[in-house]
PDB file of the backbone (N, CA, C, O) and the ligand in Angstrom, with CONECT records:
HET    ISJ  A 101      16
ATOM      1  N   MET A   1       0.848  -1.205   0.000  1.00  0.00           N
ATOM      2  CA  MET A   1       0.000   0.000   0.000  1.00  0.00           C
ATOM      3  C   MET A   1       0.879   1.249   0.000  1.00  0.00           C
ATOM      4  O   MET A   1       1.920   1.269   0.657  1.00  0.00           O
ATOM      5  N   ASP A   2       0.480   2.275  -0.717  1.00  0.00           N
ATOM      6  CA  ASP A   2       1.283   3.478  -0.853  1.00  0.00           C
ATOM      7  C   ASP A   2       1.070   4.399   0.348  1.00  0.00           C
ATOM      8  O   ASP A   2      -0.007   4.967   0.529  1.00  0.00           O
ATOM      9  N   ALA A   3       2.146   4.540   1.185  1.00  0.00           N
ATOM     10  CA  ALA A   3       2.042   5.438   2.334  1.00  0.00           C
ATOM     11  C   ALA A   3       2.410   6.860   1.950  1.00  0.00           C
ATOM     12  O   ALA A   3       2.205   7.788   2.733  1.00  0.00           O
ATOM     13  N   GLY A   4       2.956   7.041   0.740  1.00  0.00           N
ATOM     14  CA  GLY A   4       3.292   8.382   0.280  1.00  0.00           C
ATOM     15  C   GLY A   4       4.659   8.857   0.735  1.00  0.00           C
ATOM     16  O   GLY A   4       4.985  10.034   0.583  1.00  0.00           O
ATOM     17  N   THR A   5       5.473   7.951   1.299  1.00  0.00           N
ATOM     18  CA  THR A   5       6.845   8.293   1.688  1.00  0.00           C
ATOM     19  C   THR A   5       7.726   7.051   1.529  1.00  0.00           C
ATOM     20  O   THR A   5       7.247   5.922   1.633  1.00  0.00           O
ATOM     21  N   ARG A   6       9.022   7.275   1.275  1.00  0.00           N
ATOM     22  CA  ARG A   6       9.953   6.144   1.164  1.00  0.00           C
ATOM     23  C   ARG A   6      10.656   5.876   2.494  1.00  0.00           C
ATOM     24  O   ARG A   6      11.416   4.914   2.600  1.00  0.00           O
ATOM     25  N   GLU A   7      10.422   6.689   3.485  1.00  0.00           N
ATOM     26  CA  GLU A   7      11.129   6.534   4.755  1.00  0.00           C
ATOM     27  C   GLU A   7      10.430   5.438   5.567  1.00  0.00           C
ATOM     28  O   GLU A   7       9.261   5.595   5.920  1.00  0.00           O
ATOM     29  N   PRO A   8      11.130   4.318   5.874  1.00  0.00           N
ATOM     30  CA  PRO A   8      10.450   3.140   6.423  1.00  0.00           C
ATOM     31  C   PRO A   8       9.718   3.387   7.742  1.00  0.00           C
ATOM     32  O   PRO A   8       8.597   2.907   7.917  1.00  0.00           O
ATOM     33  N   ALA A   9      10.328   4.126   8.673  1.00  0.00           N
ATOM     34  CA  ALA A   9       9.655   4.329   9.969  1.00  0.00           C
ATOM     35  C   ALA A   9       8.385   5.157   9.792  1.00  0.00           C
ATOM     36  O   ALA A   9       7.350   4.860  10.390  1.00  0.00           O
ATOM     37  N   ALA A  10       8.475   6.189   8.972  1.00  0.00           N
ATOM     38  CA  ALA A  10       7.288   7.023   8.732  1.00  0.00           C
ATOM     39  C   ALA A  10       6.210   6.204   8.024  1.00  0.00           C
ATOM     40  O   ALA A  10       5.026   6.310   8.342  1.00  0.00           O
ATOM     41  N   ALA A  11       6.643   5.376   7.048  1.00  0.00           N
ATOM     42  CA  ALA A  11       5.662   4.563   6.316  1.00  0.00           C
ATOM     43  C   ALA A  11       4.966   3.588   7.255  1.00  0.00           C
ATOM     44  O   ALA A  11       3.754   3.396   7.162  1.00  0.00           O
ATOM     45  N   ALA A  12       5.725   2.970   8.162  1.00  0.00           N
ATOM     46  CA  ALA A  12       5.134   2.012   9.102  1.00  0.00           C
ATOM     47  C   ALA A  12       4.121   2.720   9.998  1.00  0.00           C
ATOM     48  O   ALA A  12       3.034   2.198  10.246  1.00  0.00           O
ATOM     49  N   ARG A  13       4.476   3.897  10.476  1.00  0.00           N
ATOM     50  CA  ARG A  13       3.566   4.651  11.346  1.00  0.00           C
ATOM     51  C   ARG A  13       2.290   5.057  10.593  1.00  0.00           C
ATOM     52  O   ARG A  13       1.185   4.990  11.131  1.00  0.00           O
ATOM     53  N   ILE A  14       2.471   5.471   9.358  1.00  0.00           N
ATOM     54  CA  ILE A  14       1.303   5.878   8.559  1.00  0.00           C
ATOM     55  C   ILE A  14       0.363   4.694   8.342  1.00  0.00           C
ATOM     56  O   ILE A  14      -0.856   4.830   8.445  1.00  0.00           O
ATOM     57  N   LEU A  15       0.944   3.533   8.040  1.00  0.00           N
ATOM     58  CA  LEU A  15       0.081   2.359   7.811  1.00  0.00           C
ATOM     59  C   LEU A  15      -0.644   1.967   9.091  1.00  0.00           C
ATOM     60  O   LEU A  15      -1.793   1.527   9.056  1.00  0.00           O
ATOM     61  N   ASP A  16       0.034   2.131  10.215  1.00  0.00           N
ATOM     62  CA  ASP A  16      -0.586   1.864  11.511  1.00  0.00           C
ATOM     63  C   ASP A  16      -1.780   2.796  11.751  1.00  0.00           C
ATOM     64  O   ASP A  16      -2.868   2.350  12.115  1.00  0.00           O
ATOM     65  N   ILE A  17      -1.560   4.063  11.546  1.00  0.00           N
ATOM     66  CA  ILE A  17      -2.646   5.044  11.737  1.00  0.00           C
ATOM     67  C   ILE A  17      -3.795   4.752  10.773  1.00  0.00           C
ATOM     68  O   ILE A  17      -4.966   4.887  11.129  1.00  0.00           O
ATOM     69  N   ARG A  18      -3.449   4.351   9.549  1.00  0.00           N
ATOM     70  CA  ARG A  18      -4.518   4.080   8.571  1.00  0.00           C
ATOM     71  C   ARG A  18      -5.427   2.939   9.012  1.00  0.00           C
ATOM     72  O   ARG A  18      -6.614   2.923   8.687  1.00  0.00           O
ATOM     73  N   LYS A  19      -4.863   1.979   9.755  1.00  0.00           N
ATOM     74  CA  LYS A  19      -5.708   0.881  10.255  1.00  0.00           C
ATOM     75  C   LYS A  19      -6.820   1.454  11.126  1.00  0.00           C
ATOM     76  O   LYS A  19      -7.983   1.070  11.001  1.00  0.00           O
ATOM     77  N   ARG A  20      -6.452   2.367  11.999  1.00  0.00           N
ATOM     78  CA  ARG A  20      -7.461   2.971  12.893  1.00  0.00           C
ATOM     79  C   ARG A  20      -8.433   3.852  12.090  1.00  0.00           C
ATOM     80  O   ARG A  20      -9.633   3.874  12.367  1.00  0.00           O
ATOM     81  N   ILE A  21      -7.911   4.565  11.110  1.00  0.00           N
ATOM     82  CA  ILE A  21      -8.799   5.377  10.260  1.00  0.00           C
ATOM     83  C   ILE A  21      -9.823   4.481   9.565  1.00  0.00           C
ATOM     84  O   ILE A  21     -11.000   4.832   9.477  1.00  0.00           O
ATOM     85  N   ASP A  22      -9.378   3.330   9.075  1.00  0.00           N
ATOM     86  CA  ASP A  22     -10.313   2.411   8.410  1.00  0.00           C
ATOM     87  C   ASP A  22     -11.374   1.909   9.382  1.00  0.00           C
ATOM     88  O   ASP A  22     -12.540   1.767   9.014  1.00  0.00           O
ATOM     89  N   GLU A  23     -10.968   1.638  10.630  1.00  0.00           N
ATOM     90  CA  GLU A  23     -11.954   1.208  11.640  1.00  0.00           C
ATOM     91  C   GLU A  23     -12.974   2.318  11.893  1.00  0.00           C
ATOM     92  O   GLU A  23     -14.176   2.065  11.976  1.00  0.00           O
ATOM     93  N   ILE A  24     -12.481   3.535  12.013  1.00  0.00           N
ATOM     94  CA  ILE A  24     -13.380   4.675  12.256  1.00  0.00           C
ATOM     95  C   ILE A  24     -14.335   4.847  11.078  1.00  0.00           C
ATOM     96  O   ILE A  24     -15.528   5.075  11.276  1.00  0.00           O
ATOM     97  N   ASP A  25     -13.820   4.740   9.860  1.00  0.00           N
ATOM     98  CA  ASP A  25     -14.684   4.898   8.681  1.00  0.00           C
ATOM     99  C   ASP A  25     -15.780   3.831   8.673  1.00  0.00           C
ATOM    100  O   ASP A  25     -16.933   4.128   8.360  1.00  0.00           O
ATOM    101  N   GLN A  26     -15.424   2.597   9.015  1.00  0.00           N
ATOM    102  CA  GLN A  26     -16.440   1.536   9.033  1.00  0.00           C
ATOM    103  C   GLN A  26     -17.497   1.814  10.102  1.00  0.00           C
ATOM    104  O   GLN A  26     -18.690   1.605   9.881  1.00  0.00           O
ATOM    105  N   ALA A  27     -17.038   2.292  11.270  1.00  0.00           N
ATOM    106  CA  ALA A  27     -17.999   2.636  12.336  1.00  0.00           C
ATOM    107  C   ALA A  27     -18.929   3.749  11.866  1.00  0.00           C
ATOM    108  O   ALA A  27     -20.130   3.711  12.135  1.00  0.00           O
ATOM    109  N   LEU A  28     -18.379   4.737  11.167  1.00  0.00           N
ATOM    110  CA  LEU A  28     -19.213   5.827  10.656  1.00  0.00           C
ATOM    111  C   LEU A  28     -20.245   5.310   9.657  1.00  0.00           C
ATOM    112  O   LEU A  28     -21.407   5.716   9.685  1.00  0.00           O
ATOM    113  N   ILE A  29     -19.811   4.414   8.778  1.00  0.00           N
ATOM    114  CA  ILE A  29     -20.746   3.842   7.793  1.00  0.00           C
ATOM    115  C   ILE A  29     -21.863   3.076   8.510  1.00  0.00           C
ATOM    116  O   ILE A  29     -23.041   3.224   8.183  1.00  0.00           O
ATOM    117  N   ASP A  30     -21.474   2.254   9.494  1.00  0.00           N
ATOM    118  CA  ASP A  30     -22.479   1.475  10.228  1.00  0.00           C
ATOM    119  C   ASP A  30     -23.452   2.398  10.957  1.00  0.00           C
ATOM    120  O   ASP A  30     -24.663   2.180  10.922  1.00  0.00           O
ATOM    121  N   LEU A  31     -22.921   3.429  11.618  1.00  0.00           N
ATOM    122  CA  LEU A  31     -23.785   4.352  12.362  1.00  0.00           C
ATOM    123  C   LEU A  31     -24.688   5.142  11.419  1.00  0.00           C
ATOM    124  O   LEU A  31     -25.863   5.368  11.710  1.00  0.00           O
ATOM    125  N   TRP A  32     -24.128   5.557  10.292  1.00  0.00           N
ATOM    126  CA  TRP A  32     -24.925   6.273   9.279  1.00  0.00           C
ATOM    127  C   TRP A  32     -26.129   5.426   8.853  1.00  0.00           C
ATOM    128  O   TRP A  32     -27.261   5.907   8.800  1.00  0.00           O
ATOM    129  N   GLN A  33     -25.853   4.149   8.553  1.00  0.00           N
ATOM    130  CA  GLN A  33     -26.928   3.274   8.077  1.00  0.00           C
ATOM    131  C   GLN A  33     -27.945   3.004   9.187  1.00  0.00           C
ATOM    132  O   GLN A  33     -29.150   2.966   8.935  1.00  0.00           O
ATOM    133  N   GLU A  34     -27.455   2.817  10.414  1.00  0.00           N
ATOM    134  CA  GLU A  34     -28.376   2.570  11.525  1.00  0.00           C
ATOM    135  C   GLU A  34     -29.264   3.800  11.753  1.00  0.00           C
ATOM    136  O   GLU A  34     -30.473   3.677  11.946  1.00  0.00           O
ATOM    137  N   ARG A  35     -28.646   4.987  11.727  1.00  0.00           N
ATOM    138  CA  ARG A  35     -29.427   6.206  11.942  1.00  0.00           C
ATOM    139  C   ARG A  35     -30.494   6.376  10.868  1.00  0.00           C
ATOM    140  O   ARG A  35     -31.638   6.718  11.166  1.00  0.00           O
ATOM    141  N   ALA A  36     -30.107   6.133   9.608  1.00  0.00           N
ATOM    142  CA  ALA A  36     -31.074   6.294   8.512  1.00  0.00           C
ATOM    143  C   ALA A  36     -32.243   5.324   8.690  1.00  0.00           C
ATOM    144  O   ALA A  36     -33.400   5.700   8.498  1.00  0.00           O
ATOM    145  N   ARG A  37     -31.941   4.084   9.055  1.00  0.00           N
ATOM    146  CA  ARG A  37     -33.019   3.092   9.276  1.00  0.00           C
ATOM    147  C   ARG A  37     -33.958   3.557  10.387  1.00  0.00           C
ATOM    148  O   ARG A  37     -35.179   3.496  10.241  1.00  0.00           O
ATOM    149  N   LEU A  38     -33.380   4.023  11.500  1.00  0.00           N
ATOM    150  CA  LEU A  38     -34.207   4.456  12.633  1.00  0.00           C
ATOM    151  C   LEU A  38     -35.048   5.673  12.271  1.00  0.00           C
ATOM    152  O   LEU A  38     -36.223   5.754  12.630  1.00  0.00           O
ATOM    153  N   SER A  39     -34.445   6.612  11.562  1.00  0.00           N
ATOM    154  CA  SER A  39     -35.168   7.807  11.175  1.00  0.00           C
ATOM    155  C   SER A  39     -36.334   7.445  10.255  1.00  0.00           C
ATOM    156  O   SER A  39     -37.427   7.997  10.383  1.00  0.00           O
ATOM    157  N   GLN A  40     -36.092   6.506   9.318  1.00  0.00           N
ATOM    158  CA  GLN A  40     -37.171   6.068   8.421  1.00  0.00           C
ATOM    159  C   GLN A  40     -38.284   5.382   9.205  1.00  0.00           C
ATOM    160  O   GLN A  40     -39.462   5.533   8.883  1.00  0.00           O
ATOM    161  N   GLU A  41     -37.905   4.628  10.233  1.00  0.00           N
ATOM    162  CA  GLU A  41     -38.919   3.949  11.051  1.00  0.00           C
ATOM    163  C   GLU A  41     -39.770   4.969  11.804  1.00  0.00           C
ATOM    164  O   GLU A  41     -40.988   4.822  11.895  1.00  0.00           O
ATOM    165  N   VAL A  42     -39.125   5.998  12.341  1.00  0.00           N
ATOM    166  CA  VAL A  42     -39.886   7.054  13.027  1.00  0.00           C
ATOM    167  C   VAL A  42     -40.868   7.691  12.043  1.00  0.00           C
ATOM    168  O   VAL A  42     -42.043   7.884  12.356  1.00  0.00           O
ATOM    169  N   GLY A  43     -40.364   8.017  10.839  1.00  0.00           N
ATOM    170  CA  GLY A  43     -41.222   8.662   9.846  1.00  0.00           C
ATOM    171  C   GLY A  43     -42.412   7.786   9.471  1.00  0.00           C
ATOM    172  O   GLY A  43     -43.538   8.276   9.381  1.00  0.00           O
ATOM    173  N   ALA A  44     -42.170   6.489   9.251  1.00  0.00           N
ATOM    174  CA  ALA A  44     -43.248   5.576   8.865  1.00  0.00           C
ATOM    175  C   ALA A  44     -44.255   5.436  10.004  1.00  0.00           C
ATOM    176  O   ALA A  44     -45.464   5.419   9.774  1.00  0.00           O
ATOM    177  N   THR A  45     -43.750   5.336  11.231  1.00  0.00           N
ATOM    178  CA  THR A  45     -44.640   5.207  12.398  1.00  0.00           C
ATOM    179  C   THR A  45     -45.508   6.437  12.544  1.00  0.00           C
ATOM    180  O   THR A  45     -46.702   6.341  12.828  1.00  0.00           O
ATOM    181  N   ARG A  46     -44.892   7.609  12.346  1.00  0.00           N
ATOM    182  CA  ARG A  46     -45.648   8.852  12.514  1.00  0.00           C
ATOM    183  C   ARG A  46     -46.702   9.003  11.413  1.00  0.00           C
ATOM    184  O   ARG A  46     -47.847   9.368  11.679  1.00  0.00           O
ATOM    185  N   ARG A  47     -46.290   8.714  10.163  1.00  0.00           N
ATOM    186  CA  ARG A  47     -47.258   8.858   9.062  1.00  0.00           C
ATOM    187  C   ARG A  47     -48.418   7.881   9.224  1.00  0.00           C
ATOM    188  O   ARG A  47     -49.573   8.227   8.977  1.00  0.00           O
ATOM    189  N   ALA A  48     -48.095   6.643   9.646  1.00  0.00           N
ATOM    190  CA  ALA A  48     -49.150   5.627   9.817  1.00  0.00           C
ATOM    191  C   ALA A  48     -50.134   6.023  10.909  1.00  0.00           C
ATOM    192  O   ALA A  48     -51.274   5.560  10.919  1.00  0.00           O
ATOM    193  N   SER A  49     -49.698   6.871  11.822  1.00  0.00           N
ATOM    194  CA  SER A  49     -50.593   7.284  12.912  1.00  0.00           C
ATOM    195  C   SER A  49     -51.195   8.661  12.632  1.00  0.00           C
ATOM    196  O   SER A  49     -51.757   9.297  13.524  1.00  0.00           O
ATOM    197  N   GLY A  50     -51.072   9.108  11.390  1.00  0.00           N
ATOM    198  CA  GLY A  50     -51.697  10.374  11.005  1.00  0.00           C
ATOM    199  C   GLY A  50     -50.853  11.600  11.297  1.00  0.00           C
ATOM    200  O   GLY A  50     -51.335  12.728  11.188  1.00  0.00           O
ATOM    201  N   GLY A  51     -49.617  11.394  11.662  1.00  0.00           N
ATOM    202  CA  GLY A  51     -48.752  12.519  11.996  1.00  0.00           C
ATOM    203  C   GLY A  51     -48.082  13.122  10.774  1.00  0.00           C
ATOM    204  O   GLY A  51     -48.341  12.727   9.637  1.00  0.00           O
ATOM    205  N   THR A  52     -47.221  14.083  11.038  1.00  0.00           N
ATOM    206  CA  THR A  52     -46.537  14.787   9.947  1.00  0.00           C
ATOM    207  C   THR A  52     -45.329  13.983   9.472  1.00  0.00           C
ATOM    208  O   THR A  52     -44.820  13.121  10.188  1.00  0.00           O
ATOM    209  N   ARG A  53     -44.883  14.278   8.264  1.00  0.00           N
ATOM    210  CA  ARG A  53     -43.698  13.605   7.732  1.00  0.00           C
ATOM    211  C   ARG A  53     -42.455  14.053   8.503  1.00  0.00           C
ATOM    212  O   ARG A  53     -41.613  13.238   8.880  1.00  0.00           O
ATOM    213  N   LEU A  54     -42.362  15.357   8.726  1.00  0.00           N
ATOM    214  CA  LEU A  54     -41.187  15.930   9.386  1.00  0.00           C
ATOM    215  C   LEU A  54     -41.594  16.644  10.671  1.00  0.00           C
ATOM    216  O   LEU A  54     -42.751  17.020  10.858  1.00  0.00           O
ATOM    217  N   VAL A  55     -40.611  16.819  11.547  1.00  0.00           N
ATOM    218  CA  VAL A  55     -40.800  17.669  12.727  1.00  0.00           C
ATOM    219  C   VAL A  55     -39.636  18.662  12.710  1.00  0.00           C
ATOM    220  O   VAL A  55     -38.521  18.356  13.130  1.00  0.00           O
ATOM    221  N   LEU A  56     -39.938  19.858  12.211  1.00  0.00           N
ATOM    222  CA  LEU A  56     -38.849  20.811  11.952  1.00  0.00           C
ATOM    223  C   LEU A  56     -38.179  21.302  13.230  1.00  0.00           C
ATOM    224  O   LEU A  56     -36.986  21.606  13.220  1.00  0.00           O
ATOM    225  N   SER A  57     -38.932  21.383  14.339  1.00  0.00           N
ATOM    226  CA  SER A  57     -38.309  21.827  15.598  1.00  0.00           C
ATOM    227  C   SER A  57     -37.230  20.831  16.025  1.00  0.00           C
ATOM    228  O   SER A  57     -36.169  21.227  16.507  1.00  0.00           O
ATOM    229  N   ARG A  58     -37.502  19.559  15.850  1.00  0.00           N
ATOM    230  CA  ARG A  58     -36.509  18.521  16.183  1.00  0.00           C
ATOM    231  C   ARG A  58     -35.302  18.621  15.234  1.00  0.00           C
ATOM    232  O   ARG A  58     -34.160  18.481  15.670  1.00  0.00           O
ATOM    233  N   GLU A  59     -35.552  18.857  13.965  1.00  0.00           N
ATOM    234  CA  GLU A  59     -34.442  18.983  13.010  1.00  0.00           C
ATOM    235  C   GLU A  59     -33.574  20.196  13.356  1.00  0.00           C
ATOM    236  O   GLU A  59     -32.350  20.153  13.233  1.00  0.00           O
ATOM    237  N   ARG A  60     -34.225  21.269  13.786  1.00  0.00           N
ATOM    238  CA  ARG A  60     -33.448  22.469  14.186  1.00  0.00           C
ATOM    239  C   ARG A  60     -32.546  22.166  15.378  1.00  0.00           C
ATOM    240  O   ARG A  60     -31.396  22.604  15.423  1.00  0.00           O
ATOM    241  N   GLU A  61     -33.079  21.409  16.349  1.00  0.00           N
ATOM    242  CA  GLU A  61     -32.264  21.033  17.522  1.00  0.00           C
ATOM    243  C   GLU A  61     -31.031  20.245  17.086  1.00  0.00           C
ATOM    244  O   GLU A  61     -29.925  20.477  17.576  1.00  0.00           O
ATOM    245  N   ILE A  62     -31.237  19.315  16.159  1.00  0.00           N
ATOM    246  CA  ILE A  62     -30.123  18.470  15.688  1.00  0.00           C
ATOM    247  C   ILE A  62     -29.091  19.318  14.949  1.00  0.00           C
ATOM    248  O   ILE A  62     -27.887  19.182  15.166  1.00  0.00           O
ATOM    249  N   LEU A  63     -29.582  20.195  14.072  1.00  0.00           N
ATOM    250  CA  LEU A  63     -28.659  21.076  13.343  1.00  0.00           C
ATOM    251  C   LEU A  63     -27.850  21.939  14.305  1.00  0.00           C
ATOM    252  O   LEU A  63     -26.655  22.149  14.100  1.00  0.00           O
ATOM    253  N   GLU A  64     -28.494  22.432  15.344  1.00  0.00           N
ATOM    254  CA  GLU A  64     -27.809  23.286  16.312  1.00  0.00           C
ATOM    255  C   GLU A  64     -26.764  22.485  17.104  1.00  0.00           C
ATOM    256  O   GLU A  64     -25.676  22.984  17.392  1.00  0.00           O
ATOM    257  N   ARG A  65     -27.106  21.250  17.448  1.00  0.00           N
ATOM    258  CA  ARG A  65     -26.146  20.407  18.182  1.00  0.00           C
ATOM    259  C   ARG A  65     -24.877  20.192  17.350  1.00  0.00           C
ATOM    260  O   ARG A  65     -23.764  20.296  17.867  1.00  0.00           O
ATOM    261  N   PHE A  66     -25.049  19.898  16.083  1.00  0.00           N
ATOM    262  CA  PHE A  66     -23.877  19.641  15.226  1.00  0.00           C
ATOM    263  C   PHE A  66     -23.110  20.934  14.948  1.00  0.00           C
ATOM    264  O   PHE A  66     -21.883  20.928  14.856  1.00  0.00           O
ATOM    265  N   ARG A  67     -23.845  22.045  14.815  1.00  0.00           N
ATOM    266  CA  ARG A  67     -23.159  23.323  14.566  1.00  0.00           C
ATOM    267  C   ARG A  67     -22.339  23.730  15.785  1.00  0.00           C
ATOM    268  O   ARG A  67     -21.217  24.219  15.654  1.00  0.00           O
ATOM    269  N   THR A  68     -22.912  23.523  16.976  1.00  0.00           N
ATOM    270  CA  THR A  68     -22.191  23.870  18.203  1.00  0.00           C
ATOM    271  C   THR A  68     -20.925  23.017  18.343  1.00  0.00           C
ATOM    272  O   THR A  68     -19.870  23.523  18.725  1.00  0.00           O
ATOM    273  N   ALA A  69     -21.036  21.743  18.036  1.00  0.00           N
ATOM    274  CA  ALA A  69     -19.886  20.841  18.213  1.00  0.00           C
ATOM    275  C   ALA A  69     -18.845  20.995  17.115  1.00  0.00           C
ATOM    276  O   ALA A  69     -17.647  20.893  17.378  1.00  0.00           O
ATOM    277  N   LEU A  70     -19.293  21.241  15.880  1.00  0.00           N
ATOM    278  CA  LEU A  70     -18.387  21.116  14.728  1.00  0.00           C
ATOM    279  C   LEU A  70     -18.338  22.347  13.824  1.00  0.00           C
ATOM    280  O   LEU A  70     -17.607  22.362  12.834  1.00  0.00           O
ATOM    281  N   GLY A  71     -19.108  23.368  14.160  1.00  0.00           N
ATOM    282  CA  GLY A  71     -19.100  24.561  13.322  1.00  0.00           C
ATOM    283  C   GLY A  71     -19.857  24.358  12.019  1.00  0.00           C
ATOM    284  O   GLY A  71     -20.759  23.525  11.930  1.00  0.00           O
ATOM    285  N   ALA A  72     -19.472  25.139  11.004  1.00  0.00           N
ATOM    286  CA  ALA A  72     -20.222  25.124   9.735  1.00  0.00           C
ATOM    287  C   ALA A  72     -20.206  23.735   9.086  1.00  0.00           C
ATOM    288  O   ALA A  72     -21.196  23.327   8.480  1.00  0.00           O
ATOM    289  N   ASP A  73     -19.099  23.012   9.207  1.00  0.00           N
ATOM    290  CA  ASP A  73     -19.063  21.649   8.653  1.00  0.00           C
ATOM    291  C   ASP A  73     -20.081  20.749   9.357  1.00  0.00           C
ATOM    292  O   ASP A  73     -20.667  19.857   8.743  1.00  0.00           O
ATOM    293  N   GLY A  74     -20.282  20.997  10.655  1.00  0.00           N
ATOM    294  CA  GLY A  74     -21.264  20.221  11.405  1.00  0.00           C
ATOM    295  C   GLY A  74     -22.662  20.425  10.852  1.00  0.00           C
ATOM    296  O   GLY A  74     -23.448  19.482  10.766  1.00  0.00           O
ATOM    297  N   THR A  75     -22.967  21.656  10.480  1.00  0.00           N
ATOM    298  CA  THR A  75     -24.280  21.928   9.889  1.00  0.00           C
ATOM    299  C   THR A  75     -24.448  21.142   8.592  1.00  0.00           C
ATOM    300  O   THR A  75     -25.487  20.521   8.365  1.00  0.00           O
ATOM    301  N   GLN A  76     -23.427  21.172   7.750  1.00  0.00           N
ATOM    302  CA  GLN A  76     -23.510  20.438   6.475  1.00  0.00           C
ATOM    303  C   GLN A  76     -23.654  18.940   6.714  1.00  0.00           C
ATOM    304  O   GLN A  76     -24.430  18.259   6.043  1.00  0.00           O
ATOM    305  N   PHE A  77     -22.890  18.443   7.685  1.00  0.00           N
ATOM    306  CA  PHE A  77     -22.954  17.016   8.010  1.00  0.00           C
ATOM    307  C   PHE A  77     -24.360  16.642   8.494  1.00  0.00           C
ATOM    308  O   PHE A  77     -24.926  15.635   8.069  1.00  0.00           O
ATOM    309  N   ALA A  78     -24.915  17.474   9.393  1.00  0.00           N
ATOM    310  CA  ALA A  78     -26.246  17.189   9.922  1.00  0.00           C
ATOM    311  C   ALA A  78     -27.305  17.233   8.817  1.00  0.00           C
ATOM    312  O   ALA A  78     -28.246  16.439   8.823  1.00  0.00           O
ATOM    313  N   LEU A  79     -27.147  18.163   7.869  1.00  0.00           N
ATOM    314  CA  LEU A  79     -28.109  18.211   6.751  1.00  0.00           C
ATOM    315  C   LEU A  79     -28.080  16.921   5.953  1.00  0.00           C
ATOM    316  O   LEU A  79     -29.125  16.428   5.525  1.00  0.00           O
ATOM    317  N   LEU A  80     -26.884  16.367   5.749  1.00  0.00           N
ATOM    318  CA  LEU A  80     -26.768  15.097   5.022  1.00  0.00           C
ATOM    319  C   LEU A  80     -27.383  13.951   5.831  1.00  0.00           C
ATOM    320  O   LEU A  80     -28.059  13.082   5.279  1.00  0.00           O
ATOM    321  N   LEU A  81     -27.139  13.961   7.146  1.00  0.00           N
ATOM    322  CA  LEU A  81     -27.727  12.924   8.006  1.00  0.00           C
ATOM    323  C   LEU A  81     -29.247  12.966   7.933  1.00  0.00           C
ATOM    324  O   LEU A  81     -29.905  11.935   7.788  1.00  0.00           O
ATOM    325  N   LEU A  82     -29.795  14.175   8.036  1.00  0.00           N
ATOM    326  CA  LEU A  82     -31.255  14.308   8.015  1.00  0.00           C
ATOM    327  C   LEU A  82     -31.814  13.849   6.669  1.00  0.00           C
ATOM    328  O   LEU A  82     -32.847  13.182   6.613  1.00  0.00           O
ATOM    329  N   ARG A  83     -31.127  14.210   5.593  1.00  0.00           N
ATOM    330  CA  ARG A  83     -31.600  13.796   4.263  1.00  0.00           C
ATOM    331  C   ARG A  83     -31.573  12.282   4.102  1.00  0.00           C
ATOM    332  O   ARG A  83     -32.456  11.700   3.471  1.00  0.00           O
ATOM    333  N   ALA A  84     -30.548  11.647   4.681  1.00  0.00           N
ATOM    334  CA  ALA A  84     -30.449  10.185   4.559  1.00  0.00           C
ATOM    335  C   ALA A  84     -31.627   9.495   5.235  1.00  0.00           C
ATOM    336  O   ALA A  84     -32.048   8.416   4.816  1.00  0.00           O
ATOM    337  N   GLY A  85     -32.161  10.126   6.291  1.00  0.00           N
ATOM    338  CA  GLY A  85     -33.260   9.503   7.026  1.00  0.00           C
ATOM    339  C   GLY A  85     -34.613   9.742   6.407  1.00  0.00           C
ATOM    340  O   GLY A  85     -35.491   8.882   6.476  1.00  0.00           O
ATOM    341  N   ARG A  86     -34.796  10.906   5.798  1.00  0.00           N
ATOM    342  CA  ARG A  86     -36.153  11.215   5.325  1.00  0.00           C
ATOM    343  C   ARG A  86     -36.237  11.500   3.830  1.00  0.00           C
ATOM    344  O   ARG A  86     -37.298  11.863   3.323  1.00  0.00           O
ATOM    345  N   GLY A  87     -35.121  11.335   3.124  1.00  0.00           N
ATOM    346  CA  GLY A  87     -35.127  11.574   1.683  1.00  0.00           C
ATOM    347  C   GLY A  87     -35.082  13.060   1.394  1.00  0.00           C
ATOM    348  O   GLY A  87     -35.224  13.876   2.305  1.00  0.00           O
ATOM    349  N   PRO A  88     -34.880  13.427   0.100  1.00  0.00           N
ATOM    350  CA  PRO A  88     -34.807  14.845  -0.259  1.00  0.00           C
ATOM    351  C   PRO A  88     -36.148  15.530  -0.024  1.00  0.00           C
ATOM    352  O   PRO A  88     -37.201  14.894  -0.071  1.00  0.00           O
ATOM    353  N   LEU A  89     -36.096  16.836   0.229  1.00  0.00           N
ATOM    354  CA  LEU A  89     -37.350  17.569   0.465  1.00  0.00           C
ATOM    355  C   LEU A  89     -38.116  17.765  -0.837  1.00  0.00           C
ATOM    356  O   LEU A  89     -39.194  18.361  -0.835  1.00  0.00           O
TER     357      LEU A  89
HETATM  358  C1  ISJ A 101     -36.676  10.809  13.068  1.00  0.00           C
HETATM  359  C2  ISJ A 101     -37.608  11.761  13.185  1.00  0.00           C
HETATM  360  O1  ISJ A 101     -38.298  12.264  12.057  1.00  0.00           O
HETATM  361  C3  ISJ A 101     -37.714  13.205  11.173  1.00  0.00           C
HETATM  362  C4  ISJ A 101     -36.288  12.918  10.995  1.00  0.00           C
HETATM  363  C5  ISJ A 101     -35.384  13.400  11.903  1.00  0.00           C
HETATM  364  C6  ISJ A 101     -33.994  12.829  12.006  1.00  0.00           C
HETATM  365  O2  ISJ A 101     -33.542  12.153  11.073  1.00  0.00           O
HETATM  366  O3  ISJ A 101     -33.347  13.010  13.062  1.00  0.00           O
HETATM  367  C7  ISJ A 101     -35.762  14.430  12.781  1.00  0.00           C
HETATM  368  C8  ISJ A 101     -36.988  14.991  12.729  1.00  0.00           C
HETATM  369  C9  ISJ A 101     -38.021  14.581  11.753  1.00  0.00           C
HETATM  370  O4  ISJ A 101     -38.141  15.537  10.731  1.00  0.00           O
HETATM  371  C10 ISJ A 101     -37.997  12.311  14.499  1.00  0.00           C
HETATM  372  O5  ISJ A 101     -38.987  13.037  14.599  1.00  0.00           O
HETATM  373  O6  ISJ A 101     -37.301  12.022  15.496  1.00  0.00           O
CONECT  358  359
CONECT  359  358  360  371
CONECT  360  359  361
CONECT  361  360  362  369
CONECT  362  361  363
CONECT  363  362  364  367
CONECT  364  363  365  366
CONECT  365  364
CONECT  366  364
CONECT  367  363  368
CONECT  368  367  369
CONECT  369  361  368  370
CONECT  370  369
CONECT  371  359  372  373
CONECT  372  371
CONECT  373  371
END
């Protein structure tokens, strides 16, 4: 695998770090999929009981939580998370 350097100690360290990055990426993928499934279940349950498709006050809370923790990128990330759960508007 290309570590991007010919220096053996640096290459070994980079490959080591990449193992953890790959684990984190897999956890993110799993969590993303779990969240989307749960969000879809909430939406289906609410619609089946005559409720609304979305609850914008709840979405605002989520957007604010991500913005507070991560700044502007957090807002973008939260928008993608919300879209994955309820589809495009
Ligand atoms: C999942 C829900 O339904 C929708 C999806 C949300 C989400 O993905 O977090 C939040 C609010 C709702 O618009 C919910 O109300 O909790």
